[in-house]
KOLKOL-348445 format. One record per residue: residue number from 1; residue in three letters; x, y, z of N, C-alpha, C in turn. Coordinates in nm, 4 decimals, padded with zeros to 6 digits. Example, Ala and Ser with C-alpha at 12.3 -4.5 7.8 and 13.67 -1.06 7.14 Angstrom:
BEGIN
(rec 1 'ALA' (01.3190 -00.5690 00.7800) (01.2300 -00.4500 00.7800) (01.3200 -00.3300 00.7800))
(rec 2 'SER' (01.2850 -00.2250 00.7080) (01.3670 -00.1060 00.7140) (01.2900 00.0030 00.7870))
***
This chain:
BEGIN
(rec 1 'UNK' (03.5521 -01.9130 -02.0798) (03.4104 -01.8909 -02.0984) (03.3383 -02.0257 -02.0877))
(rec 2 'UNK' (03.2294 -02.0292 -02.0143) (03.1552 -02.1532 -01.9950) (03.0384 -02.1678 -02.0917))
(rec 3 'UNK' (03.0132 -02.0659 -02.1753) (02.9012 -02.0721 -02.2681) (02.9325 -01.9846 -02.3888))
(rec 4 'UNK' (02.9159 -02.0405 -02.5084) (02.9315 -01.9637 -02.6314) (02.7923 -01.9304 -02.6832))
(rec 5 'UNK' (02.7709 -01.8048 -02.7222) (02.6424 -01.7582 -02.7729) (02.6602 -01.7217 -02.9196))
(rec 6 'UNK' (02.5730 -01.7755 -03.0061) (02.5778 -01.7463 -03.1488) (02.4416 -01.6973 -03.1956))
(rec 7 'UNK' (02.4321 -01.5736 -03.2461) (02.3048 -01.5281 -03.3027) (02.2737 -01.6062 -03.4313))
(rec 8 'UNK' (02.1450 -01.6238 -03.4575) (02.1010 -01.6881 -03.5809) (02.0730 -01.5788 -03.6845))
(rec 9 'UNK' (02.0125 -01.6161 -03.7966) (01.9744 -01.5184 -03.8988) (01.8698 -01.4205 -03.8466))
(rec 10 'UNK' (01.7996 -01.4564 -03.7403) (01.7135 -01.3636 -03.6669) (01.7897 -01.3357 -03.5370))
(rec 11 'UNK' (01.8520 -01.2184 -03.5252) (01.9504 -01.1950 -03.4196) (01.9033 -01.2196 -03.2766))
(rec 12 'UNK' (01.7741 -01.2039 -03.2479) (01.7261 -01.2261 -03.1110) (01.7190 -01.3748 -03.0760))
(rec 13 'UNK' (01.7134 -01.4615 -03.1765) (01.7126 -01.6059 -03.1541) (01.8578 -01.6498 -03.1448))
(rec 14 'UNK' (01.8927 -01.7130 -03.0330) (02.0327 -01.7433 -03.0040) (02.0555 -01.8927 -02.9863))
(rec 15 'UNK' (02.1713 -01.9381 -03.0317) (02.2175 -02.0739 -03.0041) (02.3195 -02.0643 -02.8910))
(rec 16 'UNK' (02.3003 -02.1436 -02.7875) (02.3896 -02.1459 -02.6731) (02.4638 -02.2789 -02.6731))
(rec 17 'UNK' (02.5963 -02.2714 -02.6609) (02.6807 -02.3911 -02.6592) (02.7601 -02.3922 -02.5293))
(rec 18 'UNK' (02.7272 -02.4832 -02.4386) (02.8011 -02.4881 -02.3125) (02.9396 -02.5484 -02.3314))
(rec 19 'UNK' (03.0299 -02.5103 -02.2419) (03.1613 -02.5737 -02.2391) (03.1450 -02.7058 -02.1655))
(rec 20 'UNK' (03.1868 -02.8141 -02.2297) (03.1718 -02.9480 -02.1732) (03.3072 -02.9952 -02.1209))
(rec 21 'UNK' (03.3061 -03.0460 -01.9995) (03.4255 -03.1014 -01.9381) (03.4099 -03.2521 -01.9363))
(rec 22 'UNK' (03.4990 -03.3219 -02.0067) (03.4852 -03.4661 -02.0136) (03.6170 -03.5385 -02.0042))
(rec 23 'UNK' (03.6064 -03.6623 -01.9632) (03.7213 -03.7522 -01.9604) (03.6675 -03.8940 -01.9735))
(rec 24 'UNK' (03.7482 -03.9940 -01.9427) (03.7059 -04.1327 -01.9624) (03.5918 -04.1747 -01.8687))
(rec 25 'UNK' (03.5595 -04.0931 -01.7695) (03.4480 -04.1222 -01.6790) (03.3146 -04.0739 -01.7341))
(rec 26 'UNK' (03.3185 -03.9764 -01.8265) (03.1955 -03.9162 -01.8780) (03.2148 -03.7677 -01.8993))
(rec 27 'UNK' (03.1120 -03.6901 -01.8727) (03.1205 -03.5451 -01.8942) (03.0358 -03.4723 -01.7912))
(rec 28 'UNK' (03.0592 -03.3414 -01.7864) (02.9823 -03.2518 -01.7010) (02.9787 -03.1158 -01.7687))
(rec 29 'UNK' (02.8662 -03.0478 -01.7567) (02.8587 -02.9095 -01.8039) (02.7475 -02.8373 -01.7297))
(rec 30 'UNK' (02.7609 -02.7070 -01.7260) (02.6593 -02.6224 -01.6642) (02.5565 -02.5913 -01.7721))
(rec 31 'UNK' (02.4340 -02.6415 -01.7564) (02.3318 -02.6204 -01.8588) (02.2602 -02.4870 -01.8429))
(rec 32 'UNK' (02.2617 -02.4310 -01.7224) (02.1991 -02.3009 -01.7025) (02.2571 -02.2337 -01.5802))
(rec 33 'UNK' (02.2804 -02.1033 -01.5937) (02.3260 -02.0183 -01.4852) (02.2614 -01.8825 -01.5105))
(rec 34 'UNK' (02.1712 -01.8397 -01.4242) (02.0936 -01.7176 -01.4471) (02.1830 -01.5954 -01.4679))
(rec 35 'UNK' (02.2827 -01.5781 -01.3833) (02.3707 -01.4615 -01.3954) (02.4445 -01.4626 -01.5292))
(rec 36 'UNK' (02.5002 -01.5785 -01.5668) (02.5740 -01.5883 -01.6925) (02.4804 -01.5700 -01.8125))
(rec 37 'UNK' (02.3611 -01.6288 -01.8060) (02.2638 -01.6140 -01.9146) (02.2337 -01.4666 -01.9384))
(rec 38 'UNK' (02.2062 -01.3928 -01.8324) (02.1771 -01.2496 -01.8460) (02.2976 -01.1727 -01.8987))
(rec 39 'UNK' (02.4180 -01.2021 -01.8483) (02.5389 -01.1320 -01.8925) (02.5641 -01.1549 -02.0413))
(rec 40 'UNK' (02.5485 -01.2779 -02.0863) (02.5822 -01.3120 -02.2244) (02.4745 -01.2756 -02.3259))
(rec 41 'UNK' (02.3475 -01.2799 -02.2841) (02.2382 -01.2560 -02.3785) (02.1750 -01.1198 -02.3634))
(rec 42 'UNK' (02.1897 -01.0581 -02.2462) (02.1198 -00.9331 -02.2197) (01.9726 -00.9555 -02.1871))
(rec 43 'UNK' (01.9318 -01.0802 -02.1715) (01.7927 -01.1157 -02.1444) (01.7787 -01.1517 -01.9977))
(rec 44 'UNK' (01.6851 -01.0879 -01.9252) (01.6634 -01.1281 -01.7854) (01.6205 -01.2745 -01.7782))
(rec 45 'UNK' (01.6782 -01.3481 -01.6866) (01.6512 -01.4913 -01.6740) (01.5372 -01.5151 -01.5761))
(rec 46 'UNK' (01.4208 -01.4687 -01.6116) (01.3038 -01.4828 -01.5252) (01.2221 -01.6046 -01.5674))
(rec 47 'UNK' (01.2774 -01.7225 -01.5496) (01.2071 -01.8446 -01.5876) (01.1161 -01.8887 -01.4739))
(rec 48 'UNK' (00.9933 -01.9283 -01.5085) (00.8944 -01.9633 -01.4071) (00.8446 -02.1077 -01.4192))
(rec 49 'UNK' (00.8782 -02.1740 -01.5280) (00.8248 -02.3085 -01.5509) (00.9257 -02.3903 -01.6298))
(rec 50 'UNK' (00.9411 -02.5180 -01.5926) (01.0226 -02.6132 -01.6679) (00.9301 -02.7189 -01.7268))
(rec 51 'UNK' (00.9521 -02.7528 -01.8531) (00.8724 -02.8539 -01.9221) (00.9651 -02.9624 -01.9757))
(rec 52 'UNK' (00.9096 -03.0817 -01.9916) (00.9868 -03.1963 -02.0393) (00.8947 -03.2768 -02.1306))
(rec 53 'UNK' (00.9443 -03.3118 -02.2504) (00.8643 -03.3943 -02.3417) (00.9492 -03.5083 -02.3945))
(rec 54 'UNK' (00.8818 -03.6177 -02.4269) (00.9448 -03.7319 -02.4925) (00.8600 -03.7604 -02.6154))
(rec 55 'UNK' (00.9269 -03.7781 -02.7287) (00.8557 -03.7997 -02.8539) (00.9293 -03.9018 -02.9395))
(rec 56 'UNK' (00.8548 -03.9692 -03.0245) (00.9104 -04.0676 -03.1162) (00.9547 -03.9997 -03.2459))
(rec 57 'UNK' (01.0339 -04.0717 -03.3235) (01.0816 -04.0211 -03.4525) (00.9627 -03.9805 -03.5389))
(rec 58 'UNK' (00.9755 -03.8643 -03.6015) (00.8718 -03.8147 -03.6908) (00.7612 -03.7364 -03.6233))
(rec 59 'UNK' (00.7628 -03.7292 -03.4901) (00.6648 -03.6449 -03.4204) (00.7038 -03.4997 -03.4434))
(rec 60 'UNK' (00.6054 -03.4206 -03.4845) (00.6262 -03.2772 -03.5042) (00.5345 -03.2052 -03.4068))
(rec 61 'UNK' (00.5937 -03.1228 -03.3229) (00.5182 -03.0432 -03.2252) (00.5309 -02.8967 -03.2650))
(rec 62 'UNK' (00.4171 -02.8305 -03.2799) (00.4214 -02.6878 -03.3122) (00.3487 -02.6571 -03.4407))
(rec 63 'UNK' (00.3555 -02.5391 -03.4738) (00.4306 -02.4221 -03.4278) (00.3456 -02.3461 -03.3255))
(rec 64 'UNK' (00.3847 -02.3446 -03.2010) (00.3052 -02.2907 -03.0910) (00.3544 -02.1541 -03.0450))
(rec 65 'UNK' (00.2586 -02.0749 -02.9973) (00.2886 -01.9500 -02.9283) (00.1668 -01.9104 -02.8472))
(rec 66 'UNK' (00.1855 -01.8211 -02.7509) (00.0754 -01.7680 -02.6714) (00.0589 -01.6210 -02.7062))
(rec 67 'UNK' (-00.0597 -01.5846 -02.7526) (-00.0851 -01.4472 -02.7963) (-00.0884 -01.3510 -02.6765))
(rec 68 'UNK' (-00.1312 -01.3985 -02.5613) (-00.1174 -01.3256 -02.4345) (-00.0314 -01.4128 -02.3459))
(rec 69 'UNK' (00.0344 -01.3494 -02.2507) (00.1323 -01.4211 -02.1687) (00.2352 -01.4911 -02.2579))
(rec 70 'UNK' (00.2948 -01.4180 -02.3539) (00.3922 -01.4819 -02.4432) (00.5091 -01.5388 -02.3644))
(rec 71 'UNK' (00.5558 -01.6532 -02.4093) (00.6629 -01.7232 -02.3391) (00.7939 -01.7136 -02.4151))
(rec 72 'UNK' (00.8999 -01.6747 -02.3453) (01.0333 -01.6996 -02.3945) (01.0673 -01.8418 -02.3549))
(rec 73 'UNK' (01.1442 -01.9121 -02.4380) (01.1771 -02.0519 -02.4102) (01.3263 -02.0752 -02.4291))
(rec 74 'UNK' (01.3842 -02.1479 -02.3363) (01.5218 -02.1948 -02.3487) (01.5127 -02.3466 -02.3627))
(rec 75 'UNK' (01.5417 -02.3965 -02.4827) (01.5149 -02.5359 -02.5192) (01.6457 -02.6126 -02.5321))
(rec 76 'UNK' (01.6464 -02.7359 -02.4792) (01.7603 -02.8247 -02.4982) (01.7114 -02.9684 -02.5079))
(rec 77 'UNK' (01.7961 -03.0553 -02.5604) (01.7629 -03.1961 -02.5793) (01.8450 -03.2786 -02.4815))
(rec 78 'UNK' (01.7772 -03.3660 -02.4085) (01.8429 -03.4517 -02.3096) (01.8844 -03.5851 -02.3699))
(rec 79 'UNK' (01.8049 -03.6356 -02.4648) (01.8408 -03.7580 -02.5369) (01.7845 -03.7489 -02.6776))
(rec 80 'UNK' (01.8595 -03.8017 -02.7742) (01.8144 -03.7986 -02.9131) (01.8472 -03.6679 -02.9819))
(rec 81 'UNK' (01.7674 -03.6376 -03.0864) (01.7929 -03.5182 -03.1669) (01.6624 -03.4660 -03.2253))
(rec 82 'UNK' (01.6565 -03.3355 -03.2417) (01.5418 -03.2694 -03.3038) (01.5917 -03.1627 -03.4015))
(rec 83 'UNK' (01.5032 -03.1244 -03.4927) (01.5233 -03.0044 -03.5730) (01.4259 -02.9032 -03.5162))
(rec 84 'UNK' (01.4787 -02.7967 -03.4581) (01.4002 -02.6965 -03.3872) (01.3771 -02.5761 -03.4785))
(rec 85 'UNK' (01.2541 -02.5241 -03.4799) (01.2170 -02.4137 -03.5690) (01.1541 -02.3011 -03.4887))
(rec 86 'UNK' (01.1919 -02.1786 -03.5226) (01.1402 -02.0579 -03.4592) (01.0931 -01.9626 -03.5696))
(rec 87 'UNK' (00.9696 -01.9110 -03.5565) (00.9111 -01.8203 -03.6555) (00.8807 -01.6865 -03.5886))
(rec 88 'UNK' (00.9244 -01.5771 -03.6494) (00.9003 -01.4433 -03.5954) (00.7552 -01.4038 -03.6208))
(rec 89 'UNK' (00.6794 -01.3824 -03.5132) (00.5371 -01.3463 -03.5209) (00.5140 -01.1986 -03.4872))
(rec 90 'UNK' (00.6212 -01.1195 -03.4847) (00.6112 -00.9782 -03.4475) (00.5970 -00.8929 -03.5735))
(rec 91 'UNK' (00.4786 -00.8366 -03.5923) (00.4499 -00.7577 -03.7128) (00.5479 -00.6415 -03.7306))
(rec 92 'UNK' (00.5971 -00.5823 -03.6231) (00.6871 -00.4663 -03.6326) (00.8329 -00.5065 -03.6585))
(rec 93 'UNK' (00.8609 -00.6334 -03.6622) (00.9982 -00.6806 -03.6786) (01.0399 -00.6845 -03.8256))
(rec 94 'UNK' (01.1656 -00.6509 -03.8555) (01.2134 -00.6674 -03.9932) (01.2220 -00.8152 -04.0342))
(rec 95 'UNK' (01.2088 -00.9052 -03.9381) (01.2159 -01.0496 -03.9649) (01.0785 -01.1158 -03.9587))
(rec 96 'UNK' (00.9730 -01.0349 -03.9559) (00.8358 -01.0861 -03.9473) (00.8113 -01.1921 -04.0548))
(rec 97 'UNK' (00.7633 -01.3080 -04.0116) (00.7316 -01.4166 -04.1055) (00.8509 -01.4999 -04.1475))
(rec 98 'UNK' (00.9691 -01.4697 -04.0972) (01.0869 -01.5503 -04.1308) (01.1077 -01.6554 -04.0232))
(rec 99 'UNK' (01.1756 -01.7616 -04.0610) (01.2026 -01.8701 -03.9663) (01.3505 -01.9032 -03.9665))
(rec 100 'UNK' (01.3942 -01.9605 -03.8558) (01.5275 -02.0189 -03.8449) (01.5116 -02.1575 -03.7852))
(rec 101 'UNK' (01.6040 -02.2452 -03.8221) (01.6029 -02.3808 -03.7688) (01.7417 -02.4205 -03.7240))
(rec 102 'UNK' (01.7465 -02.5112 -03.6272) (01.8742 -02.5590 -03.5752) (01.8579 -02.7015 -03.5257))
(rec 103 'UNK' (01.9642 -02.7811 -03.5451) (01.9642 -02.9140 -03.4861) (02.0066 -02.9022 -03.3408))
(rec 104 'UNK' (01.9244 -02.9571 -03.2532) (01.9584 -02.9680 -03.1120) (01.9644 -03.1163 -03.0812))
(rec 105 'UNK' (02.0680 -03.1568 -03.0107) (02.0805 -03.2992 -02.9791) (02.1509 -03.3181 -02.8459))
(rec 106 'UNK' (02.1360 -03.4379 -02.7919) (02.2096 -03.4725 -02.6708) (02.3595 -03.4721 -02.7000))
(rec 107 'UNK' (02.3946 -03.5023 -02.8237) (02.5362 -03.5077 -02.8609) (02.5984 -03.3685 -02.8724))
(rec 108 'UNK' (02.5307 -03.2745 -02.9432) (02.5923 -03.1418 -02.9598) (02.5661 -03.0498 -02.8401))
(rec 109 'UNK' (02.4666 -03.0841 -02.7558) (02.4344 -03.0121 -02.6326) (02.3984 -02.8656 -02.6546))
(rec 110 'UNK' (02.3640 -02.8285 -02.7774) (02.3236 -02.6914 -02.8051) (02.1857 -02.6647 -02.7446))
(rec 111 'UNK' (02.1639 -02.5386 -02.7113) (02.0340 -02.4912 -02.6656) (01.9926 -02.3773 -02.7563))
(rec 112 'UNK' (01.8624 -02.3509 -02.7620) (01.8156 -02.2375 -02.8403) (01.7299 -02.1484 -02.7515))
(rec 113 'UNK' (01.7552 -02.0176 -02.7614) (01.6736 -01.9180 -02.6916) (01.5682 -01.8688 -02.7897))
(rec 114 'UNK' (01.4414 -01.8916 -02.7537) (01.3258 -01.8487 -02.8323) (01.2626 -01.7320 -02.7563))
(rec 115 'UNK' (01.2775 -01.6085 -02.8039) (01.2217 -01.4950 -02.7301) (01.0690 -01.4934 -02.7357))
(rec 116 'UNK' (01.0049 -01.4224 -02.6423) (00.8605 -01.4017 -02.6541) (00.8303 -01.3338 -02.7885))
(rec 117 'UNK' (00.7160 -01.3679 -02.8468) (00.6789 -01.3099 -02.9754) (00.7121 -01.3985 -03.0935))
(rec 118 'UNK' (00.7560 -01.5202 -03.0665) (00.7927 -01.6151 -03.1715) (00.7106 -01.7426 -03.1561))
(rec 119 'UNK' (00.6777 -01.8048 -03.2681) (00.6194 -01.9385 -03.2663) (00.7343 -02.0385 -03.2644))
(rec 120 'UNK' (00.7098 -02.1538 -03.2021) (00.8147 -02.2525 -03.1841) (00.7622 -02.3920 -03.2129))
(rec 121 'UNK' (00.8465 -02.4737 -03.2753) (00.8119 -02.6133 -03.2977) (00.9367 -02.6940 -03.3252))
(rec 122 'UNK' (00.9186 -02.8261 -03.3280) (01.0323 -02.9125 -03.3609) (00.9812 -03.0448 -03.4147))
(rec 123 'UNK' (01.0699 -03.1123 -03.4883) (01.0439 -03.2482 -03.5335) (01.1567 -03.3372 -03.4817))
(rec 124 'UNK' (01.1198 -03.4577 -03.4384) (01.2181 -03.5522 -03.3857) (01.2855 -03.6236 -03.5023))
(rec 125 'UNK' (01.4176 -03.6193 -03.5048) (01.4953 -03.6800 -03.6143) (01.5661 -03.8078 -03.5723))
(rec 126 'UNK' (01.5663 -03.8398 -03.4435) (01.6245 -03.9641 -03.3929) (01.5098 -04.0609 -03.3599))
(rec 127 'UNK' (01.5416 -04.1808 -03.3151) (01.4363 -04.2782 -03.2823) (01.3417 -04.2245 -03.1754))
(rec 128 'UNK' (01.3935 -04.1586 -03.0756) (01.3158 -04.0863 -02.9750) (01.3965 -03.9644 -02.9352))
(rec 129 'UNK' (01.3309 -03.8703 -02.8714) (01.4011 -03.7533 -02.8183) (01.3296 -03.7050 -02.6940))
(rec 130 'UNK' (01.4086 -03.6629 -02.5974) (01.3549 -03.5984 -02.4784) (01.4058 -03.4555 -02.4774))
(rec 131 'UNK' (01.3121 -03.3618 -02.4631) (01.3437 -03.2197 -02.4632) (01.3043 -03.1595 -02.3290))
(rec 132 'UNK' (01.3836 -03.0652 -02.2858) (01.3520 -02.9885 -02.1654) (01.3588 -02.8418 -02.2024))
(rec 133 'UNK' (01.2627 -02.7656 -02.1530) (01.2704 -02.6227 -02.1798) (01.2132 -02.5430 -02.0648))
(rec 134 'UNK' (01.2771 -02.4298 -02.0439) (01.2367 -02.3339 -01.9427) (01.1514 -02.2282 -02.0122))
(rec 135 'UNK' (01.0492 -02.1755 -01.9421) (00.9661 -02.0698 -02.0002) (00.9625 -01.9482 -01.9081))
(rec 136 'UNK' (00.9437 -01.8326 -01.9693) (00.9413 -01.7068 -01.8947) (00.8009 -01.6705 -01.8471))
(rec 137 'UNK' (00.7007 -01.7452 -01.8894) (00.5645 -01.7255 -01.8385) (00.4967 -01.8609 -01.8324))
(rec 138 'UNK' (00.3849 -01.8650 -01.7626) (00.3147 -01.9903 -01.7420) (00.2334 -02.0284 -01.8655))
(rec 139 'UNK' (00.2131 -02.1586 -01.8827) (00.1293 -02.2082 -01.9908) (-00.0128 -02.1596 -01.9679))
(rec 140 'UNK' (-00.0714 -02.1010 -02.0696) (-00.2082 -02.0489 -02.0643) (-00.2818 -02.1024 -02.1871))
(rec 141 'UNK' (-00.3447 -02.2199 -02.1757) (-00.4060 -02.2826 -02.2931) (-00.5088 -02.1949 -02.3639))
(rec 142 'UNK' (-00.5737 -02.1063 -02.2908) (-00.6726 -02.0187 -02.3545) (-00.6091 -01.9174 -02.4497))
(rec 143 'UNK' (-00.4794 -01.8927 -02.4353) (-00.4089 -01.7979 -02.5216) (-00.3173 -01.8669 -02.6227))
(rec 144 'UNK' (-00.3115 -01.9999 -02.6155) (-00.2215 -02.0730 -02.7056) (-00.2775 -02.0725 -02.8474))
(rec 145 'UNK' (-00.1875 -02.0536 -02.9421) (-00.2210 -02.0551 -03.0840) (-00.1210 -02.1461 -03.1546))
(rec 146 'UNK' (-00.1593 -02.1924 -03.2737) (-00.0694 -02.2781 -03.3523) (-00.0785 -02.2377 -03.4985))
(rec 147 'UNK' (00.0363 -02.2214 -03.5592) (00.0468 -02.2009 -03.7038) (00.0739 -02.3387 -03.7639))
(rec 148 'UNK' (00.0086 -02.3693 -03.8728) (00.0246 -02.5004 -03.9352) (00.1697 -02.5208 -03.9793))
(rec 149 'UNK' (00.2204 -02.6359 -03.9528) (00.3616 -02.6695 -03.9728) (00.4058 -02.6591 -04.1189))
(rec 150 'UNK' (00.3142 -02.6859 -04.2128) (00.3514 -02.6923 -04.3549) (00.2963 -02.5756 -04.4353))
(rec 151 'UNK' (00.2796 -02.4619 -04.3722) (00.2288 -02.3436 -04.4419) (00.3221 -02.3082 -04.5576))
(rec 152 'UNK' (00.2689 -02.3049 -04.6803) (00.3553 -02.2742 -04.7952) (00.4162 -02.1335 -04.7904))
(rec 153 'UNK' (00.3501 -02.0411 -04.7219) (00.4054 -01.9048 -04.7115) (00.5336 -01.9035 -04.6282))
(rec 154 'UNK' (00.5444 -01.9931 -04.5296) (00.6651 -02.0004 -04.4479) (00.7720 -02.0860 -04.5145))
(rec 155 'UNK' (00.7302 -02.1885 -04.5873) (00.8217 -02.2781 -04.6603) (00.9341 -02.3311 -04.5709))
(rec 156 'UNK' (00.8955 -02.3834 -04.4558) (00.9949 -02.4405 -04.3638) (01.0477 -02.5708 -04.4224))
(rec 157 'UNK' (01.1779 -02.5839 -04.4229) (01.2435 -02.7022 -04.4787) (01.2629 -02.8064 -04.3679))
(rec 158 'UNK' (01.1528 -02.8719 -04.3301) (01.1577 -02.9739 -04.2251) (01.2309 -03.0973 -04.2760))
(rec 159 'UNK' (01.3215 -03.1540 -04.1993) (01.3899 -03.2769 -04.2407) (01.3026 -03.3996 -04.2080))
(rec 160 'UNK' (01.2054 -03.4241 -04.2918) (01.1075 -03.5301 -04.2682) (01.1275 -03.6462 -04.3629))
(rec 161 'UNK' (01.1001 -03.7655 -04.3116) (01.0925 -03.8857 -04.3946) (00.9455 -03.9250 -04.3963))
(rec 162 'UNK' (00.8693 -03.8731 -04.4933) (00.7257 -03.8986 -04.4973) (00.6501 -03.7948 -04.4176))
(rec 163 'UNK' (00.5229 -03.8272 -04.3895) (00.4362 -03.7345 -04.3163) (00.4694 -03.7389 -04.1670))
(rec 164 'UNK' (00.4635 -03.6230 -04.1006) (00.4910 -03.6215 -03.9562) (00.3718 -03.6746 -03.8768))
(rec 165 'UNK' (00.3991 -03.7136 -03.7534) (00.2927 -03.7471 -03.6580) (00.2579 -03.6183 -03.5842))
(rec 166 'UNK' (00.1291 -03.5828 -03.5887) (00.0822 -03.4573 -03.5311) (-00.0268 -03.4821 -03.4285))
(rec 167 'UNK' (-00.0382 -03.3925 -03.3326) (-00.1535 -03.3936 -03.2430) (-00.2720 -03.3365 -03.3205))
(rec 168 'UNK' (-00.3916 -03.3577 -03.2676) (-00.5098 -03.2987 -03.3298) (-00.4998 -03.1483 -03.3379))
(rec 169 'UNK' (-00.4521 -03.0878 -03.2298) (-00.4369 -02.9415 -03.2253) (-00.3400 -02.8934 -03.3329))
(rec 170 'UNK' (-00.2268 -02.9631 -03.3460) (-00.1264 -02.9187 -03.4426) (-00.1716 -02.9403 -03.5863))
(rec 171 'UNK' (-00.2512 -03.0428 -03.6112) (-00.2997 -03.0649 -03.7475) (-00.4045 -02.9617 -03.7868))
(rec 172 'UNK' (-00.4581 -02.8890 -03.6882) (-00.5591 -02.7858 -03.7138) (-00.5025 -02.6440 -03.7035))
(rec 173 'UNK' (-00.3715 -02.6302 -03.7061) (-00.3108 -02.4980 -03.6967) (-00.3572 -02.4073 -03.8097))
(rec 174 'UNK' (-00.3492 -02.2772 -03.7863) (-00.3919 -02.1806 -03.8866) (-00.2773 -02.1477 -03.9817))
(rec 175 'UNK' (-00.3131 -02.0946 -04.0954) (-00.2127 -02.0424 -04.1867) (-00.1499 -01.9175 -04.1253))
(rec 176 'UNK' (-00.0250 -01.8925 -04.1569) (00.0436 -01.7742 -04.1064) (-00.0344 -01.6479 -04.1416))
(rec 177 'UNK' (-00.0877 -01.6394 -04.2617) (-00.1613 -01.5204 -04.3065) (-00.2850 -01.4941 -04.2217))
(rec 178 'UNK' (-00.3402 -01.5990 -04.1614) (-00.4616 -01.5854 -04.0795) (-00.4332 -01.5831 -03.9297))
(rec 179 'UNK' (-00.3071 -01.5915 -03.8917) (-00.2705 -01.6010 -03.7501) (-00.2844 -01.4665 -03.6801))
(rec 180 'UNK' (-00.2926 -01.4738 -03.5483) (-00.2849 -01.3534 -03.4662) (-00.1367 -01.3227 -03.4473))
(rec 181 'UNK' (-00.1008 -01.1958 -03.4600) (00.0387 -01.1546 -03.4509) (00.0614 -01.0681 -03.3289))
(rec 182 'UNK' (00.1883 -01.0505 -03.2967) (00.2292 -00.9534 -03.1962) (00.2618 -00.8241 -03.2707))
(rec 183 'UNK' (00.2438 -00.7110 -03.2052) (00.2760 -00.5824 -03.2697) (00.4225 -00.5559 -03.2705))
***
């Protein structure tokens, strides 16, 4: 098997662990294969956009989602490490309002599948981190929403040393109770 799939406490959110082939020259692994992704996850691999970000330690991005044109995301870290968080925004879900978190790093090479209908964010835990993620729909800023990272109702246990560095948009996120939800 070239990829191990592990469900999280929210079963639709998956951790993907590629099989790494390495020796004294370095390593190689298949980071994505559409046919294998669909076979292992049951999710059609209809990715339309690739994104790449670089952030410094303590930068917190999120919690983002698009209320229309919702995006599924396949996230991985190319350098450094992050703590990645996914929040269920689907009112009809038994996991509505719950979150899961996972460490993604260049070292562990784990990826996380964030289905449409979830808010997503991460904090950088290394000196810097570069993240790459595939999305199932295009970025639509007019539909983008943000839930505030430190909402007490969500009680996300962010591994922070002090206050995070936030964008203006992220510092103005709404409370979960006031957010727009998916049905």
